[in-house]
Phi, psi and omega in degrees: 000147173241129179258117189270005172197113179208128188280051186292327178291323177293319177300315181299318183289321177295318177299321177299315180296325180276351186052040178214115190254024183296321184291311182293327176295316180300313186287323177290326174299318179296320180299314179296317182298324181283352184062038169272111191265351177212139181225136169280107188264123194248139170249115188244156184226140176232202172292158182300323180294317180294320180294321178298321182282310190276332186249289182193147181304327182250020183303310176251118180238119183301339181274355179243124183289154174300326177301315179292322174301313181300313181296318180295311181298320180297318181295322177294313182296319181292330177294313183273342184260029179307131178092354179252137176271138182235143164251121186270134188225152170241132180246113184092098187265027184304326192250016175233157180249165178305322183294342180279342190296320183294321178293319177296319177299316180297334178271356174123357179297128181229000183206147176211148169251118186301321184228155164264218184281341186264177175273139170228189185290348183258331183179199185224141174271191190291344180278353182226176190240358183286167181255197180293134179269171176298320176298322180295320178297316180297317180297312181295322178298322176294317178299317179297318179298331180274357183071031174275135179290142181255119184254123185263359176299146180084340178291140174289175187298320181293314178294319177304308182296323178295322179292317177301317179296319178300317180295318177298316182292334182292334182056030177246161175278091184269134176279113191220146181192162166251106194288332182210082181211147179240193184272125176286335176298320181277330178212109191275080171235156188293340178279346176272167186255138174289164176302320180298318178296317180299316180292328177291330174294323177300323181296332181253018175062036183264170184240164176229128173268105183282128194262129181270074186213127188295340177299334186260001178232169185273064177216171171222180188291348178272347178294154180291157178303319181294320179297316180298314182295319180296318181292324176298315179296328175301321178293318178298315181295315182298314182291321179295327177293328180279315191254345184102139183296339179288351185246013183254134178232185182233143176215163180238322188046052184290110185258018182302334182297337181257017184289343175290340177265319178228104185300332181302335181297337177294331189258357184285323181298134178282321183250149169288128189296327183298336181237018189298319182296314181297317185289318178294320178301316179301317181288321180296322183292346175284341185240325185245159173284175182299316182298313180291325176301315179293327175299313183290320181295315186206331188294318180297311181293328181295332177293326176289315180304317180299318180293321182290333182269002179298000000 
């Protein structure tokens, strides 16, 4: 299995700041036990106030570059994540400039989400309504030239559509996906994608990582384990019917590491991570054949991983 969104670089960096590596050790041990062989490992950024509250008081320090944060977090993750393949990502590019991208790429950055939920100088997330800015277009064109994957999760509809238009206009083979998004038709929240958005991803040969998190499906933490799993598979089936089974991947965005700040994060994962590969495979085989199940589990995402690692 390949997990296309997990904030492992942020966990690693917070553990580094705390000089206590119990969390990253716990989560990488679970990944190995689950036989998840590749993870898109994310370093994410919000407003400074949100980062101080949700992550660490010193998570973002203006005197420390994002490049240095990235290098530190990567070294911690690679130490504890032996045997796991990683695609390194940044979510929320508020604190980096276009000129930083080549250095980040040289250090291993292969994926980026231009925005988190808020507005920044490049575009807007789901909490705001503006679209892609001129700076954002310039920034994305540089990322595309470097062969960095463009992740559209978290972008609001205007920014999302502007990015899709930019990719079409570039006339390049852009590596593109929404790493952790579900169907808004099945569950109407702003972080999910409309049918129109899903179909526009099909037009640019993009992929969707369907997220196994109850916030993104029509269930809550009181629903039965079976209900949660069935509803998650409904999202996979619905999206695969729209975009094609060859374009569907899996993601978790497992936020348990921040549950001391928000207890709800403990209850959001649909699957227990230690058995997630086995359990999702079991659920997929109830709806899909063996070949399509293997595509969703790892083959589709592995085609992206190969391109990003060129």
